[in-house]
C-alpha positions in Angstrom: 111.6 79.3 127.1 108.2 80.4 127.4 106.3 81.8 124.4 106.3 85.2 124.3 102.8 87.1 124.1 102.8 89.8 121.6 101.6 93.6 122.6 99.2 95.9 120.6 102.0 97.9 119.7 104.1 94.9 118.3 101.1 93.6 116.4 100.8 97.1 114.7 104.7 97.2 113.9 104.2 93.8 112.6 101.2 94.1 110.8 103.0 94.4 107.3 104.1 90.6 108.1 101.5 89.3 110.0 99.1 86.5 108.3 96.8 83.8 108.8 98.9 81.0 106.7 99.6 79.0 109.4 96.7 76.6 109.3 97.6 75.9 105.8 100.9 74.5 106.6 100.8 71.0 107.0 99.0 70.7 103.5 101.6 72.8 102.2 104.3 70.8 103.7 103.1 67.7 101.8 105.0 68.7 98.9 108.5 67.6 98.0 109.7 70.3 95.6 109.1 73.9 95.1 108.1 73.1 91.5 105.6 70.4 92.6 104.1 73.1 94.9 103.8 76.2 92.9 101.7 73.9 90.1 99.1 73.1 92.9 96.0 74.4 93.5 96.7 75.3 97.3 99.4 77.8 96.4 97.8 79.6 93.5 95.2 80.5 96.1 97.8 81.1 98.8 100.2 83.1 96.8 99.2 86.7 96.9 99.3 86.4 100.5 102.3 84.2 100.9 104.4 87.3 98.4 102.8 90.1 100.0 104.3 88.7 103.6 107.7 88.2 101.7 107.8 91.4 100.4 107.2 93.2 103.4 109.1 94.8 105.6 108.9 96.2 109.3 110.4 99.5 110.4 110.1 101.3 113.2 112.0 104.4 115.1 113.1 104.0 118.9 116.3 106.6 119.2 116.0 109.4 120.3 115.2 111.6 117.0 115.8 114.9 119.0 119.4 114.7 119.7 120.6 111.9 116.8 121.1 114.2 114.2 123.1 116.5 116.6 125.7 114.5 117.8 129.3 115.4 117.4 130.8 112.4 116.2 134.0 111.8 114.6 133.5 107.9 113.4 131.1 105.6 112.5 131.1 102.2 114.1 129.2 99.2 112.4 128.7 95.6 113.9 127.8 92.3 111.9 126.9 89.6 113.7 124.8 86.0 112.8 122.7 86.0 116.2 121.3 82.5 115.3 117.9 83.2 115.4 117.7 85.1 118.2 117.3 82.1 120.3 119.2 83.5 123.0 117.3 87.0 122.7 118.1 88.0 126.2 121.7 87.4 126.8 122.2 88.9 122.9 120.4 92.1 124.2 122.3 92.6 126.9 125.7 92.1 125.5 124.7 94.7 123.0 123.6 96.9 125.2 126.9 96.7 127.9 129.6 95.3 126.1 131.9 98.5 125.8 132.7 97.8 122.0 128.8 96.9 121.2 126.9 99.8 123.2 129.1 102.5 120.7 128.0 100.9 117.9 126.2 103.3 115.7 124.9 100.2 113.0 124.0 97.0 113.8 123.7 94.6 110.6 122.3 91.4 111.7 121.2 88.3 110.2 119.3 85.2 111.3 116.4 86.7 113.0 112.7 85.0 114.1 109.3 86.6 114.3 107.1 83.8 115.9 109.0 80.8 115.6 109.0 78.2 118.5 112.3 77.8 118.6 113.3 81.7 119.8 110.0 81.6 122.1 107.5 83.3 119.4 109.3 86.6 119.8 109.6 89.5 117.4 113.7 89.7 117.9 114.5 92.4 116.0 111.9 94.6 117.4 112.7 93.6 121.0 116.4 94.5 120.2 115.4 97.6 119.0 113.1 98.7 121.5 115.6 98.0 124.4 118.3 99.7 122.9 116.7 102.5 121.6 117.6 102.3 118.0 115.9 102.2 114.3 115.3 99.0 113.0 114.4 97.7 109.5 113.7 93.8 109.4 112.7 91.9 106.0 111.5 88.5 105.8 113.5 85.9 103.7 111.5 82.8 104.4 107.9 81.5 106.1 109.1 78.3 107.5 106.7 75.1 107.4 108.5 73.2 110.0 110.0 74.2 113.5 113.6 74.0 112.3 116.6 71.6 111.6 118.3 69.7 114.1 117.5 70.2 117.6 115.2 73.0 116.8 112.9 70.7 115.4 112.1 69.1 118.8 111.4 72.3 120.9 108.2 72.9 122.8 105.2 74.4 121.4 103.9 75.7 117.6 105.0 78.5 115.6 102.9 81.3 115.2 104.2 84.0 112.7 107.0 81.8 111.3 109.1 84.2 109.7 112.9 84.3 109.4 114.6 86.9 108.0 117.6 89.7 108.1 117.4 93.2 109.6 120.1 96.2 110.2 119.7 99.0 113.0 121.1 102.5 113.9 121.0 105.4 116.4 120.2 107.7 113.4 117.6 107.9 110.9 116.7 105.2 108.3 114.9 106.1 105.0 114.6 104.3 101.8 114.5 100.9 103.3 113.7 97.8 101.1 114.9 94.3 100.3 117.0 92.4 97.8 115.4 88.7 96.7 117.9 86.7 96.2 117.9 82.9 94.4 117.7 80.0 96.1 121.1 77.8 96.1 119.1 74.5 96.8 115.3 73.8 96.7 114.0 74.8 100.0 111.0 72.6 100.1 113.4 69.5 99.8 114.9 68.2 103.0 113.7 68.4 106.4 113.2 72.1 106.9 110.9 73.3 104.5 110.2 76.8 103.8 108.9 79.2 101.6 111.1 82.1 100.3 114.6 83.0 99.9 117.5 85.0 101.1 116.9 88.9 101.0 119.4 91.8 101.5 118.0 94.5 103.8 119.0 98.3 102.3 118.3 101.3 104.0 119.8 104.8 103.9 121.2 106.2 107.3 121.0 109.8 107.8 124.2 110.3 110.0 126.1 113.7 111.2 128.7 112.9 109.2 126.6 112.0 105.9 124.3 109.5 104.4 125.7 105.8 104.3 123.7 103.2 102.5 123.8 100.3 104.4 123.1 96.4 103.4 122.7 93.9 106.1 123.6 90.6 103.8 123.4 86.7 104.6 124.8 84.6 101.3 123.0 81.1 101.2 125.1 78.1 103.2 123.8 75.5 101.2 124.9 76.5 98.3 128.0 76.6 95.6 130.7 79.4 95.3 129.5 79.7 92.0 125.9 80.7 93.4 127.3 83.0 96.4 129.4 84.4 93.8 126.2 85.1 91.7 124.0 86.5 94.8 126.8 88.7 95.5 126.3 90.6 91.8 122.4 90.7 91.9 123.2 93.0 95.6 126.2 95.0 93.6 124.2 95.2 90.4 121.0 96.6 92.8 123.2 99.1 94.8 124.4 100.3 91.3 121.0 101.8 90.6 120.3 103.6 93.3 120.5 107.1 93.4 121.4 109.2 94.9 125.2 107.9 95.1 126.3 107.9 98.7 129.2 105.3 100.5 127.9 102.1 100.8 128.6 99.5 103.5 127.9 95.9 103.2 128.1 93.6 106.1 126.8 89.7 107.2 127.2 86.3 107.0 128.5 85.6 103.2 129.1 81.6 104.2 131.9 81.8 102.8 133.0 78.5 103.8 135.2 77.6 100.7 132.7 74.3 99.8 130.0 73.5 97.5 127.3 72.8 99.9 124.5 72.4 97.2 124.4 68.8 98.1 125.6 66.3 100.7 128.0 64.1 98.3 129.2 67.3 97.2 130.8 68.3 100.5 131.6 65.3 101.4 133.9 64.9 98.1 134.9 68.8 99.0 135.9 67.7 102.4 138.1 64.6 101.2 139.9 67.2 98.3 140.6 69.2 101.3 142.2 66.4 103.6 144.3 65.3 100.5 146.0 69.0 100.2 146.8 68.8 104.0 144.3 69.5 107.1 146.7 72.0 108.7 147.2 73.4 105.1 144.0 74.2 104.4 142.9 75.3 107.6 145.2 77.8 107.6 145.6 79.0 104.0 142.2 78.6 102.9 139.4 78.4 105.7 140.8 81.8 106.9 141.4 83.3 103.6 138.5 81.9 101.4 139.2 84.8 98.9 142.7 83.3 98.1 141.3 80.4 96.1 138.0 78.4 96.7 135.6 81.8 96.9 137.8 84.2 94.6 135.2 84.9 92.1 133.1 86.7 94.8 135.7 88.7 96.6 137.1 89.8 92.6 133.6 91.0 92.1 133.4 93.3 94.7 136.8 94.9 93.6 135.9 94.8 90.1 133.0 97.3 91.4 135.1 99.3 93.3 134.4 97.9 96.8 137.0 97.6 99.4 137.0 94.4 102.2 140.8 93.9 102.5 141.1 97.1 104.4 137.4 96.9 106.5 138.3 93.2 108.0 140.9 91.6 110.1 142.6 89.1 108.1 143.1 85.7 109.2 140.5 85.6 112.1 137.9 82.6 112.0 133.9 83.8 112.8 132.4 80.7 112.9 134.5 77.8 115.2 133.4 74.1 114.3 134.4 71.6 117.3 133.6 67.6 116.9 132.0 67.5 120.4 129.5 70.7 119.3 126.5 68.2 119.8 124.1 70.7 118.2 126.0 71.4 115.4 126.5 67.8 114.5 123.1 66.9 115.4 122.6 69.5 112.4 124.5 68.4 110.1 123.1 64.8 110.8 120.1 66.4 108.9 121.6 66.2 105.5 125.1 63.9 105.7 125.2 60.5 106.6 126.4 59.3 110.1 129.9 57.8 108.4 131.1 61.1 107.8 131.5 62.1 110.9 134.6 59.1 111.8 136.0 60.6 108.9 135.6 64.5 110.3 136.8 63.1 113.5 139.8 61.6 111.8 140.8 64.5 110.0 140.8 66.8 112.9 142.2 65.1 115.3 146.0 66.4 114.8 144.2 69.9 115.0 142.5 69.3 118.8 139.2 68.2 116.8 138.9 71.8 116.0 138.7 74.3 113.2 137.6 77.6 112.1 136.1 79.5 109.5 135.9 83.1 108.1 132.2 83.5 107.1 131.6 87.2 108.0 132.7 90.1 106.2 132.6 94.0 105.4 132.8 95.4 101.7 132.4 99.5 101.4 132.4 101.9 98.8 133.5 105.6 99.4 134.5 105.1 103.2 137.6 104.1 104.8 138.6 102.4 107.9 140.2 104.5 110.7 143.8 103.0 111.4 143.9 103.6 114.9 140.8 101.6 115.1 141.0 98.6 113.5 138.5 96.2 112.1 138.5 93.3 114.4 136.3 89.9 115.7 134.6 90.1 118.8 134.6 86.7 120.4 133.9 84.5 123.3 130.2 86.0 123.5 128.4 84.0 126.0 126.1 84.0 129.1 125.7 81.7 132.0 124.0 78.9 129.5 127.0 79.2 127.1 127.8 80.9 123.4 125.1 83.9 122.6 125.0 82.3 119.0 127.4 80.2 116.7 129.4 83.1 115.0 131.3 85.6 116.3 130.8 89.3 115.5 132.7 91.6 113.1 133.3 95.3 114.2 134.7 98.5 112.1 135.4 101.5 112.6 134.9 103.6 109.8 134.3 107.6 107.8 132.8 108.2 104.7 135.4 109.9 101.9 
């Protein structure tokens, strides 16, 4: 993919996020921990600019504002999808614009979007989606990447430009009160092969829909973290939402990484996998990977319900959204960045009787003050591909609802 040359309009849209930090990336990447980094004179000098970028949001309106509020609508359709950086952006845009279900979405809650990363052609992923599909959008940075990425991404041609990665939400209707919620890291992002500044952020905005205002949250919880940490991140989001006024229906959607694992360190993941093998591979795949709320991630989901949010009625029960295969070269290459090679023999052996595959349920909706339309059941949308293969490593989830 050729590097994308930003237009003058795009430069203006991203001005809150644009920076001149790239010249310092090699020096910043020399530090082996965040503690060491933050104690340095270099970081002290650059910190105001780093925080300006990470605390910023990019927001633009491409939808036709003259008709959006007057349209007759009996429901709101929301789609949440981890688009894996936006590496296959052209195919993703075609899918969102042409697929019979996606093109009727009023809301897109998307996670993992790049701005100026070599692995995705140095494109502004959020802005291109919004411009092509005539949507309003809000994009919030999570990380300033000091490296090209992990696994196969580390070897792509070209160099990062803005080197930003984040989350976004989109709507055909006006968005206001946009901001982001900073979430604590589950592991030190300066340790390991992919060094980054920043942390995950939830993106929040209020949508002005003909059926009523709805508060939208695009949420990506940490992958390399513990079940307790993901629960903590969710509590922070819910605490923040509880302070916002006025009260209105709320929809939270995204990749919550409810893998059932403590993945903060490779050793913990290996031990956890051995435990699940001892429990019975088939039993864990069917009863736990697809139902993480039953046991391993139960505290997170009980927290949601304790705060008055529903998730049970807003998601397709037992439907996986990420599918692992022992033959997947890119996934296995990424995994080799943090677990030893001998583990793959163990994984292959354990999954042999299940065809070398398993599925996890990582992507979810939760809502308050709204209800799903029973005739249009919540569903997972899978098998999204183009001629080069899957458009993302995640399936999308879709929900039709009305505010109450």
